[in-house]
C-alpha atoms as an extended CHARMM CRD file, in Angstrom:
* protein
*
       249  EXT
         1         1  MET       CA             75.9610000000       88.9630000000       97.4520000000  PROA      1               0.0000000000
         2         2  LYS       CA             77.8800000000       89.6080000000      101.4070000000  PROA      2               0.0000000000
         3         3  ILE       CA             80.7530000000       92.2850000000      100.6210000000  PROA      3               0.0000000000
         4         4  ALA       CA             83.7790000000       93.1360000000      103.0040000000  PROA      4               0.0000000000
         5         5  VAL       CA             84.6310000000       96.7020000000      102.9010000000  PROA      5               0.0000000000
         6         6  ALA       CA             87.9400000000       97.3830000000      104.5560000000  PROA      6               0.0000000000
         7         7  GLY       CA             88.4730000000      100.6130000000      105.2320000000  PROA      7               0.0000000000
         8         8  GLY       CA             84.6660000000      101.1720000000      105.8120000000  PROA      8               0.0000000000
         9         9  THR       CA             84.4990000000      103.9510000000      107.8140000000  PROA      9               0.0000000000
        10        10  GLY       CA             86.3500000000      106.2830000000      105.8920000000  PROA      10              0.0000000000
        11        11  LEU       CA             85.7050000000      109.2240000000      103.4880000000  PROA      11              0.0000000000
        12        12  LEU       CA             85.6540000000      106.4860000000      100.4050000000  PROA      12              0.0000000000
        13        13  GLY       CA             84.4880000000      103.7430000000      102.5420000000  PROA      13              0.0000000000
        14        14  THR       CA             81.1790000000      104.9410000000      103.9470000000  PROA      14              0.0000000000
        15        15  LYS       CA             80.7710000000      105.5270000000       99.9710000000  PROA      15              0.0000000000
        16        16  VAL       CA             81.0250000000      102.1260000000       98.9650000000  PROA      16              0.0000000000
        17        17  VAL       CA             79.6060000000      100.5710000000      101.8810000000  PROA      17              0.0000000000
        18        18  ARG       CA             76.4530000000      102.8920000000      101.1970000000  PROA      18              0.0000000000
        19        19  VAL       CA             76.7470000000      102.2500000000       97.2460000000  PROA      19              0.0000000000
        20        20  ALA       CA             76.7520000000       98.1310000000       98.4940000000  PROA      20              0.0000000000
        21        21  ARG       CA             73.4070000000       98.3210000000      100.7770000000  PROA      21              0.0000000000
        22        22  GLU       CA             71.8310000000      100.6940000000       98.3390000000  PROA      22              0.0000000000
        23        23  ARG       CA             71.9270000000       97.7580000000       95.6650000000  PROA      23              0.0000000000
        24        24  GLY       CA             71.1020000000       94.9440000000       97.9390000000  PROA      24              0.0000000000
        25        25  HSD       CA             74.1670000000       93.4850000000       99.5740000000  PROA      25              0.0000000000
        26        26  GLU       CA             74.9530000000       92.6200000000      102.8140000000  PROA      26              0.0000000000
        27        27  VAL       CA             77.6760000000       94.4370000000      103.7270000000  PROA      27              0.0000000000
        28        28  VAL       CA             80.2370000000       93.8850000000      106.6630000000  PROA      28              0.0000000000
        29        29  VAL       CA             82.6610000000       96.6030000000      107.7100000000  PROA      29              0.0000000000
        30        30  LEU       CA             86.4050000000       95.9270000000      108.5950000000  PROA      30              0.0000000000
        31        31  SER       CA             87.5190000000       98.6330000000      110.7250000000  PROA      31              0.0000000000
        32        32  ARG       CA             89.1490000000       99.1000000000      114.0380000000  PROA      32              0.0000000000
        33        33  ALA       CA             85.2830000000      100.6560000000      114.6860000000  PROA      33              0.0000000000
        34        34  THR       CA             84.0620000000       97.2540000000      114.2740000000  PROA      34              0.0000000000
        35        35  GLY       CA             86.6170000000       94.9590000000      116.2160000000  PROA      35              0.0000000000
        36        36  VAL       CA             89.0200000000       94.2940000000      113.0920000000  PROA      36              0.0000000000
        37        37  ASP       CA             92.2260000000       95.2830000000      112.9860000000  PROA      37              0.0000000000
        38        38  LEU       CA             94.0050000000       94.5900000000      109.5540000000  PROA      38              0.0000000000
        39        39  VAL       CA             97.8230000000       94.4170000000      111.3570000000  PROA      39              0.0000000000
        40        40  SER       CA             97.1300000000       92.3100000000      113.4510000000  PROA      40              0.0000000000
        41        41  GLY       CA             94.3770000000       90.5210000000      111.8370000000  PROA      41              0.0000000000
        42        42  GLU       CA             92.7150000000       90.8190000000      115.2770000000  PROA      42              0.0000000000
        43        43  GLY       CA             88.4500000000       89.9010000000      114.1900000000  PROA      43              0.0000000000
        44        44  LEU       CA             89.1870000000       89.5060000000      110.4710000000  PROA      44              0.0000000000
        45        45  ALA       CA             88.6460000000       85.5530000000      110.6020000000  PROA      45              0.0000000000
        46        46  ASP       CA             84.8620000000       85.5800000000      112.2760000000  PROA      46              0.0000000000
        47        47  ALA       CA             84.4030000000       89.0810000000      110.0220000000  PROA      47              0.0000000000
        48        48  LEU       CA             85.0700000000       87.2110000000      106.8830000000  PROA      48              0.0000000000
        49        49  ALA       CA             82.9780000000       84.2940000000      107.1630000000  PROA      49              0.0000000000
        50        50  GLY       CA             80.2130000000       83.7050000000      104.4150000000  PROA      50              0.0000000000
        51        51  VAL       CA             81.7960000000       86.8680000000      102.4070000000  PROA      51              0.0000000000
        52        52  ASP       CA             81.7840000000       86.5200000000       98.8500000000  PROA      52              0.0000000000
        53        53  ALA       CA             84.0770000000       89.1690000000       98.1840000000  PROA      53              0.0000000000
        54        54  VAL       CA             86.4290000000       92.1700000000      100.1710000000  PROA      54              0.0000000000
        55        55  ILE       CA             86.7090000000       95.3670000000       98.5720000000  PROA      55              0.0000000000
        56        56  ASP       CA             89.9900000000       97.2950000000      100.1130000000  PROA      56              0.0000000000
        57        57  VAL       CA             89.7410000000      100.8360000000      100.8390000000  PROA      57              0.0000000000
        58        58  SER       CA             91.7850000000      101.1400000000      103.9440000000  PROA      58              0.0000000000
        59        59  ASN       CA             94.2470000000      103.7800000000      104.6130000000  PROA      59              0.0000000000
        60        60  ARG       CA             97.2280000000      105.2350000000      106.5030000000  PROA      60              0.0000000000
        61        61  THR       CA             98.0020000000      109.0560000000      106.7620000000  PROA      61              0.0000000000
        62        62  THR       CA            101.4900000000      109.1760000000      106.4250000000  PROA      62              0.0000000000
        63        63  LEU       CA            104.2270000000      110.9900000000      104.4750000000  PROA      63              0.0000000000
        64        64  LYS       CA            106.6440000000      108.8990000000      104.9440000000  PROA      64              0.0000000000
        65        65  ALA       CA            107.5660000000      105.4400000000      102.8020000000  PROA      65              0.0000000000
        66        66  ASP       CA            108.5880000000      102.6930000000      105.4540000000  PROA      66              0.0000000000
        67        67  ASP       CA            105.0090000000      103.3490000000      107.2030000000  PROA      67              0.0000000000
        68        68  ALA       CA            103.3330000000      103.0790000000      104.0430000000  PROA      68              0.0000000000
        69        69  VAL       CA            105.1990000000      100.2440000000      102.9530000000  PROA      69              0.0000000000
        70        70  ALA       CA            104.6280000000       98.8280000000      106.0500000000  PROA      70              0.0000000000
        71        71  PHE       CA            100.9440000000       99.3650000000      106.4120000000  PROA      71              0.0000000000
        72        72  PHE       CA             99.7100000000       98.2530000000      103.0310000000  PROA      72              0.0000000000
        73        73  THR       CA            101.8080000000       95.3600000000      102.8410000000  PROA      73              0.0000000000
        74        74  THR       CA            100.9270000000       94.0220000000      106.4950000000  PROA      74              0.0000000000
        75        75  ALA       CA             97.0420000000       95.0850000000      105.8500000000  PROA      75              0.0000000000
        76        76  THR       CA             97.0540000000       93.0740000000      102.8750000000  PROA      76              0.0000000000
        77        77  ARG       CA             98.6970000000       90.2760000000      103.9460000000  PROA      77              0.0000000000
        78        78  SER       CA             96.6120000000       89.9550000000      106.9480000000  PROA      78              0.0000000000
        79        79  LEU       CA             93.6320000000       90.2460000000      104.1740000000  PROA      79              0.0000000000
        80        80  HSD       CA             94.9310000000       87.2810000000      101.9420000000  PROA      80              0.0000000000
        81        81  THR       CA             95.1910000000       84.9550000000      105.0380000000  PROA      81              0.0000000000
        82        82  ALA       CA             91.6370000000       85.2440000000      106.2950000000  PROA      82              0.0000000000
        83        83  GLU       CA             90.1780000000       85.4440000000      102.8210000000  PROA      83              0.0000000000
        84        84  GLN       CA             91.6170000000       81.9570000000      101.9500000000  PROA      84              0.0000000000
        85        85  ALA       CA             90.6620000000       80.4640000000      105.2180000000  PROA      85              0.0000000000
        86        86  ALA       CA             87.3130000000       81.7830000000      104.7110000000  PROA      86              0.0000000000
        87        87  GLY       CA             86.8960000000       80.8670000000      101.1690000000  PROA      87              0.0000000000
        88        88  VAL       CA             86.5680000000       84.4700000000       99.8230000000  PROA      88              0.0000000000
        89        89  GLY       CA             86.6620000000       84.2840000000       95.7540000000  PROA      89              0.0000000000
        90        90  HSD       CA             87.3710000000       87.9510000000       95.0960000000  PROA      90              0.0000000000
        91        91  HSD       CA             89.6490000000       90.7650000000       96.6650000000  PROA      91              0.0000000000
        92        92  VAL       CA             89.1920000000       94.3620000000       94.9220000000  PROA      92              0.0000000000
        93        93  ALA       CA             91.8450000000       96.7420000000       95.8440000000  PROA      93              0.0000000000
        94        94  LEU       CA             91.9910000000      100.6190000000       95.0370000000  PROA      94              0.0000000000
        95        95  SER       CA             95.5030000000      102.3670000000       94.0210000000  PROA      95              0.0000000000
        96        96  ILE       CA             96.0650000000      105.8080000000       92.8890000000  PROA      96              0.0000000000
        97        97  VAL       CA             96.9740000000      106.7020000000       89.2240000000  PROA      97              0.0000000000
        98        98  GLY       CA            100.8850000000      107.0310000000       88.6040000000  PROA      98              0.0000000000
        99        99  VAL       CA            101.9870000000      105.1310000000       91.4810000000  PROA      99              0.0000000000
       100       100  ASP       CA            104.8560000000      103.3790000000       89.0730000000  PROA      100             0.0000000000
       101       101  ARG       CA            105.8010000000      106.4830000000       88.0250000000  PROA      101             0.0000000000
       102       102  ALA       CA            105.8300000000      108.1060000000       91.2530000000  PROA      102             0.0000000000
       103       103  PRO       CA            106.5790000000      104.8670000000       93.8370000000  PROA      103             0.0000000000
       104       104  TYR       CA            107.8440000000      108.2300000000       96.9640000000  PROA      104             0.0000000000
       105       105  ALA       CA            106.6250000000      109.1580000000      100.1050000000  PROA      105             0.0000000000
       106       106  TYR       CA            102.8200000000      107.7570000000      100.7760000000  PROA      106             0.0000000000
       107       107  TYR       CA            102.6730000000      106.1600000000       97.0620000000  PROA      107             0.0000000000
       108       108  ALA       CA            105.6940000000      103.6010000000       97.5170000000  PROA      108             0.0000000000
       109       109  GLY       CA            102.9510000000      101.6350000000      100.1280000000  PROA      109             0.0000000000
       110       110  LYS       CA            100.3710000000      101.7620000000       97.2240000000  PROA      110             0.0000000000
       111       111  LEU       CA            102.6540000000      100.4410000000       95.1430000000  PROA      111             0.0000000000
       112       112  ALA       CA            104.2190000000       97.7050000000       97.0530000000  PROA      112             0.0000000000
       113       113  GLN       CA            100.1700000000       96.8400000000       98.1730000000  PROA      113             0.0000000000
       114       114  GLU       CA             99.8210000000       96.5830000000       93.7570000000  PROA      114             0.0000000000
       115       115  ARG       CA            102.3050000000       94.0490000000       94.3060000000  PROA      115             0.0000000000
       116       116  GLU       CA            100.9880000000       92.1710000000       97.6570000000  PROA      116             0.0000000000
       117       117  VAL       CA             97.7750000000       91.9090000000       96.1920000000  PROA      117             0.0000000000
       118       118  GLU       CA             98.7170000000       90.5740000000       92.3450000000  PROA      118             0.0000000000
       119       119  SER       CA            101.3020000000       88.0660000000       94.0700000000  PROA      119             0.0000000000
       120       120  GLY       CA             98.7260000000       86.9330000000       96.2720000000  PROA      120             0.0000000000
       121       121  GLN       CA             96.6960000000       83.5130000000       96.3620000000  PROA      121             0.0000000000
       122       122  VAL       CA             93.0470000000       85.4250000000       96.4600000000  PROA      122             0.0000000000
       123       123  PRO       CA             92.0040000000       85.9260000000       92.7120000000  PROA      123             0.0000000000
       124       124  TRP       CA             92.2030000000       89.7090000000       92.2670000000  PROA      124             0.0000000000
       125       125  THR       CA             91.2750000000       93.2020000000       90.7780000000  PROA      125             0.0000000000
       126       126  LEU       CA             92.7760000000       96.4180000000       90.9210000000  PROA      126             0.0000000000
       127       127  LEU       CA             91.1610000000       99.5770000000       90.1770000000  PROA      127             0.0000000000
       128       128  ARG       CA             93.5420000000      103.0990000000       89.9250000000  PROA      128             0.0000000000
       129       129  ALA       CA             92.0190000000      106.3100000000       90.0830000000  PROA      129             0.0000000000
       130       130  THR       CA             93.3850000000      109.6320000000       90.8220000000  PROA      130             0.0000000000
       131       131  GLN       CA             92.9850000000      111.7210000000       93.4690000000  PROA      131             0.0000000000
       132       132  PHE       CA             89.0970000000      113.1320000000       94.4920000000  PROA      132             0.0000000000
       133       133  HSD       CA             87.9020000000      116.2180000000       94.5180000000  PROA      133             0.0000000000
       134       134  GLU       CA             88.0600000000      116.3770000000       98.4230000000  PROA      134             0.0000000000
       135       135  PHE       CA             92.2380000000      116.8590000000       97.8050000000  PROA      135             0.0000000000
       136       136  ALA       CA             92.2360000000      120.1820000000       98.0520000000  PROA      136             0.0000000000
       137       137  GLU       CA             89.6360000000      120.7710000000      100.6510000000  PROA      137             0.0000000000
       138       138  GLN       CA             92.9080000000      118.4140000000      102.6910000000  PROA      138             0.0000000000
       139       139  MET       CA             95.1500000000      120.6850000000      101.6020000000  PROA      139             0.0000000000
       140       140  LEU       CA             93.3270000000      123.8310000000      102.2670000000  PROA      140             0.0000000000
       141       141  ASP       CA             93.1120000000      122.5100000000      106.0950000000  PROA      141             0.0000000000
       142       142  ARG       CA             96.8160000000      121.2360000000      105.9760000000  PROA      142             0.0000000000
       143       143  PHE       CA             98.1910000000      124.3480000000      105.0310000000  PROA      143             0.0000000000
       144       144  SER       CA             96.7570000000      127.1100000000      106.7410000000  PROA      144             0.0000000000
       145       145  PHE       CA             97.9800000000      128.9340000000      109.0950000000  PROA      145             0.0000000000
       146       146  ALA       CA             96.3400000000      132.3950000000      110.7980000000  PROA      146             0.0000000000
       147       147  GLY       CA             94.2270000000      133.8430000000      108.2200000000  PROA      147             0.0000000000
       148       148  LEU       CA             97.3410000000      132.7080000000      105.6130000000  PROA      148             0.0000000000
       149       149  HSD       CA             96.2380000000      129.9230000000      102.7900000000  PROA      149             0.0000000000
       150       150  LEU       CA             99.5220000000      127.8650000000      101.4080000000  PROA      150             0.0000000000
       151       151  ALA       CA             98.5350000000      125.6730000000       97.7950000000  PROA      151             0.0000000000
       152       152  PRO       CA            100.9820000000      123.1160000000       96.7560000000  PROA      152             0.0000000000
       153       153  THR       CA            101.5300000000      123.5660000000       93.1900000000  PROA      153             0.0000000000
       154       154  ALA       CA            100.3430000000      120.3070000000       91.3970000000  PROA      154             0.0000000000
       155       155  ARG       CA             98.4620000000      118.8850000000       88.5370000000  PROA      155             0.0000000000
       156       156  THR       CA             95.8110000000      116.5180000000       89.4170000000  PROA      156             0.0000000000
       157       157  GLN       CA             92.5110000000      115.2390000000       87.9500000000  PROA      157             0.0000000000
       158       158  PRO       CA             90.3550000000      114.9740000000       90.1510000000  PROA      158             0.0000000000
       159       159  VAL       CA             87.1190000000      112.2510000000       90.2000000000  PROA      159             0.0000000000
       160       160  ALA       CA             83.8390000000      112.1780000000       92.7940000000  PROA      160             0.0000000000
       161       161  ALA       CA             84.7230000000      109.2790000000       95.2540000000  PROA      161             0.0000000000
       162       162  ASP       CA             81.0980000000      108.7630000000       94.7590000000  PROA      162             0.0000000000
       163       163  ASP       CA             82.2100000000      107.4650000000       91.0190000000  PROA      163             0.0000000000
       164       164  VAL       CA             85.0270000000      105.3910000000       92.3850000000  PROA      164             0.0000000000
       165       165  ALA       CA             82.6250000000      103.8110000000       94.4800000000  PROA      165             0.0000000000
       166       166  ALA       CA             80.2460000000      102.9180000000       92.8460000000  PROA      166             0.0000000000
       167       167  ARG       CA             82.9310000000      101.6920000000       89.7300000000  PROA      167             0.0000000000
       168       168  LEU       CA             84.4500000000       99.2800000000       93.0290000000  PROA      168             0.0000000000
       169       169  VAL       CA             81.1080000000       97.7460000000       94.0830000000  PROA      169             0.0000000000
       170       170  ASP       CA             80.2920000000       97.1350000000       90.0580000000  PROA      170             0.0000000000
       171       171  LEU       CA             84.0000000000       95.5810000000       89.8980000000  PROA      171             0.0000000000
       172       172  ALA       CA             82.9500000000       93.5470000000       93.3080000000  PROA      172             0.0000000000
       173       173  GLU       CA             80.1170000000       92.8000000000       91.5550000000  PROA      173             0.0000000000
       174       174  GLY       CA             81.7760000000       91.0970000000       88.7360000000  PROA      174             0.0000000000
       175       175  GLU       CA             84.4430000000       88.4410000000       88.1810000000  PROA      175             0.0000000000
       176       176  PRO       CA             87.8300000000       89.3240000000       89.0860000000  PROA      176             0.0000000000
       177       177  ALA       CA             88.7570000000       90.8480000000       86.1330000000  PROA      177             0.0000000000
       178       178  GLY       CA             93.0220000000       91.9240000000       87.1070000000  PROA      178             0.0000000000
       179       179  ARG       CA             94.0850000000       95.2390000000       86.6180000000  PROA      179             0.0000000000
       180       180  VAL       CA             91.3860000000       97.0470000000       85.2880000000  PROA      180             0.0000000000
       181       181  ALA       CA             91.2840000000      100.4800000000       83.5560000000  PROA      181             0.0000000000
       182       182  ASP       CA             92.1870000000      103.2830000000       85.1750000000  PROA      182             0.0000000000
       183       183  LEU       CA             89.4280000000      106.0100000000       86.4940000000  PROA      183             0.0000000000
       184       184  ALA       CA             89.8270000000      109.6300000000       86.3000000000  PROA      184             0.0000000000
       185       185  GLY       CA             87.4640000000      112.7990000000       86.6790000000  PROA      185             0.0000000000
       186       186  PRO       CA             86.7640000000      114.9240000000       83.0180000000  PROA      186             0.0000000000
       187       187  ARG       CA             90.5810000000      116.8770000000       83.3530000000  PROA      187             0.0000000000
       188       188  GLU       CA             93.1250000000      118.2290000000       84.5080000000  PROA      188             0.0000000000
       189       189  GLU       CA             93.1790000000      120.8850000000       87.2090000000  PROA      189             0.0000000000
       190       190  GLN       CA             95.8690000000      122.7840000000       88.6400000000  PROA      190             0.0000000000
       191       191  LEU       CA             95.5490000000      122.2210000000       92.7300000000  PROA      191             0.0000000000
       192       192  VAL       CA             96.2050000000      125.9640000000       93.1410000000  PROA      192             0.0000000000
       193       193  ASP       CA             93.2520000000      126.8560000000       91.6080000000  PROA      193             0.0000000000
       194       194  MET       CA             91.0010000000      123.9610000000       93.4230000000  PROA      194             0.0000000000
       195       195  VAL       CA             92.5260000000      125.2150000000       97.0470000000  PROA      195             0.0000000000
       196       196  ARG       CA             91.6150000000      129.1850000000       95.7670000000  PROA      196             0.0000000000
       197       197  LYS       CA             88.2320000000      128.4820000000       94.6680000000  PROA      197             0.0000000000
       198       198  VAL       CA             87.5230000000      126.2190000000       98.1470000000  PROA      198             0.0000000000
       199       199  ALA       CA             88.7350000000      128.6700000000       99.8840000000  PROA      199             0.0000000000
       200       200  ALA       CA             86.1120000000      131.0580000000       98.7710000000  PROA      200             0.0000000000
       201       201  ALA       CA             83.2870000000      128.5860000000       98.4870000000  PROA      201             0.0000000000
       202       202  ARG       CA             84.1630000000      128.3840000000      102.5020000000  PROA      202             0.0000000000
       203       203  GLY       CA             84.0380000000      132.6100000000      102.4380000000  PROA      203             0.0000000000
       204       204  LEU       CA             87.5570000000      132.4280000000      104.1660000000  PROA      204             0.0000000000
       205       205  ARG       CA             89.8700000000      135.5830000000      104.1880000000  PROA      205             0.0000000000
       206       206  GLY       CA             93.2640000000      135.9380000000      103.6610000000  PROA      206             0.0000000000
       207       207  PRO       CA             95.5350000000      134.8490000000      100.4300000000  PROA      207             0.0000000000
       208       208  VAL       CA             96.5110000000      131.7580000000       98.7530000000  PROA      208             0.0000000000
       209       209  VAL       CA             99.7350000000      131.5010000000       98.0180000000  PROA      209             0.0000000000
       210       210  PRO       CA            101.2130000000      128.8610000000       96.0270000000  PROA      210             0.0000000000
       211       211  ILE       CA            104.1550000000      127.0950000000       96.9730000000  PROA      211             0.0000000000
       212       212  THR       CA            106.4040000000      124.6730000000       95.6710000000  PROA      212             0.0000000000
       213       213  VAL       CA            106.6330000000      121.2490000000       97.9340000000  PROA      213             0.0000000000
       214       214  PRO       CA            109.8130000000      119.9240000000       98.3610000000  PROA      214             0.0000000000
       215       215  GLY       CA            109.9710000000      116.4910000000       97.6760000000  PROA      215             0.0000000000
       216       216  LYS       CA            109.9900000000      113.3080000000       94.9680000000  PROA      216             0.0000000000
       217       217  GLN       CA            106.5920000000      112.6820000000       94.5260000000  PROA      217             0.0000000000
       218       218  MET       CA            105.2050000000      116.5550000000       94.9230000000  PROA      218             0.0000000000
       219       219  ALA       CA            107.7350000000      116.9950000000       91.6570000000  PROA      219             0.0000000000
       220       220  ALA       CA            106.0490000000      114.0280000000       90.0520000000  PROA      220             0.0000000000
       221       221  MET       CA            102.5710000000      115.9170000000       90.7360000000  PROA      221             0.0000000000
       222       222  ARG       CA            103.9670000000      118.7080000000       89.3310000000  PROA      222             0.0000000000
       223       223  ARG       CA            105.4160000000      117.0750000000       86.0080000000  PROA      223             0.0000000000
       224       224  GLY       CA            101.8810000000      115.0300000000       85.7530000000  PROA      224             0.0000000000
       225       225  ASP       CA            103.0990000000      111.6880000000       86.1560000000  PROA      225             0.0000000000
       226       226  VAL       CA             99.8540000000      111.2420000000       88.1970000000  PROA      226             0.0000000000
       227       227  LEU       CA             97.6860000000      112.3690000000       85.5840000000  PROA      227             0.0000000000
       228       228  ALA       CA             95.4180000000      109.7400000000       83.6220000000  PROA      228             0.0000000000
       229       229  GLY       CA             96.5330000000      108.1620000000       80.3270000000  PROA      229             0.0000000000
       230       230  PRO       CA             95.1870000000      106.8170000000       77.3670000000  PROA      230             0.0000000000
       231       231  GLY       CA             92.6350000000      104.1260000000       78.3810000000  PROA      231             0.0000000000
       232       232  ALA       CA             91.3170000000      105.6990000000       81.2700000000  PROA      232             0.0000000000
       233       233  GLN       CA             88.0030000000      105.6860000000       82.2250000000  PROA      233             0.0000000000
       234       234  LEU       CA             87.0410000000      109.3030000000       82.4560000000  PROA      234             0.0000000000
       235       235  THR       CA             83.8930000000      110.0930000000       84.9290000000  PROA      235             0.0000000000
       236       236  THR       CA             81.3710000000      113.2670000000       83.6870000000  PROA      236             0.0000000000
       237       237  LEU       CA             81.3530000000      115.3080000000       87.5600000000  PROA      237             0.0000000000
       238       238  SER       CA             83.5200000000      118.1260000000       87.1670000000  PROA      238             0.0000000000
       239       239  PHE       CA             85.4480000000      119.8090000000       90.1610000000  PROA      239             0.0000000000
       240       240  ASP       CA             83.3270000000      122.9430000000       89.5540000000  PROA      240             0.0000000000
       241       241  GLU       CA             80.1600000000      120.8590000000       89.6640000000  PROA      241             0.0000000000
       242       242  TRP       CA             80.8130000000      118.9690000000       92.8610000000  PROA      242             0.0000000000
       243       243  LEU       CA             81.7940000000      122.1950000000       94.8020000000  PROA      243             0.0000000000
       244       244  ALA       CA             78.6270000000      123.5620000000       94.1790000000  PROA      244             0.0000000000
       245       245  ALA       CA             76.5510000000      120.7580000000       95.1610000000  PROA      245             0.0000000000
       246       246  PRO       CA             78.8410000000      118.3930000000       97.1280000000  PROA      246             0.0000000000
       247       247  PRO       CA             77.2020000000      114.5540000000       97.5350000000  PROA      247             0.0000000000
       248       248  ALA       CA             75.9430000000      113.8540000000      100.4730000000  PROA      248             0.0000000000
       249       249  ASN       CA             77.7170000000      110.4470000000      102.3210000000  PROA      249             0.0000000000
């Protein structure tokens, strides 16, 4: 089948593209690098010609709720319009576990995206996943200053991005299924401990200091609002195993 991947050049998107191609699918990458703008819709009509399913893992790096909502609603509407015109029969979207319990900051945009997907005219499947194992690396890079490494306190249940990519392709290969079971890693982790382990693996010197990041979204993560609940599908690759041998892109 022919699968288009929105955000196919990002961390997860490259993995989705690889998995789909390994399974013999024809893949179209939807990104600015390939001449497609999800916000304006430029290039979408041509790119979706003959496409059977779209997997949307597009992203906007922002902590502002208004920016996140504007991006995800506009991008989803652009995709829906082009999908309808092209006769695409399946829209697969990725969201985050707990966005309805923590509808703040970036998560507000993902919740808005879910509502657009659910109310759209294109048959859809929606998968919520927890944070990736790479989340700890991102926090270390963001909060390191002059040898001091700050680590936000939070509860998380990290999952391998490779497992998420494979699940998304599984879903695209099937029939539209609405919201499916959440996907999460095998166990809960403390983000501070994860950051410490990444710093040690990199051979970084300097202390890792826990900090309480203000804001409703981080407060929700400290409460455990974004952990997987009953009925979630749990993967097997733990954070420690991933850190010992990170999978290749």
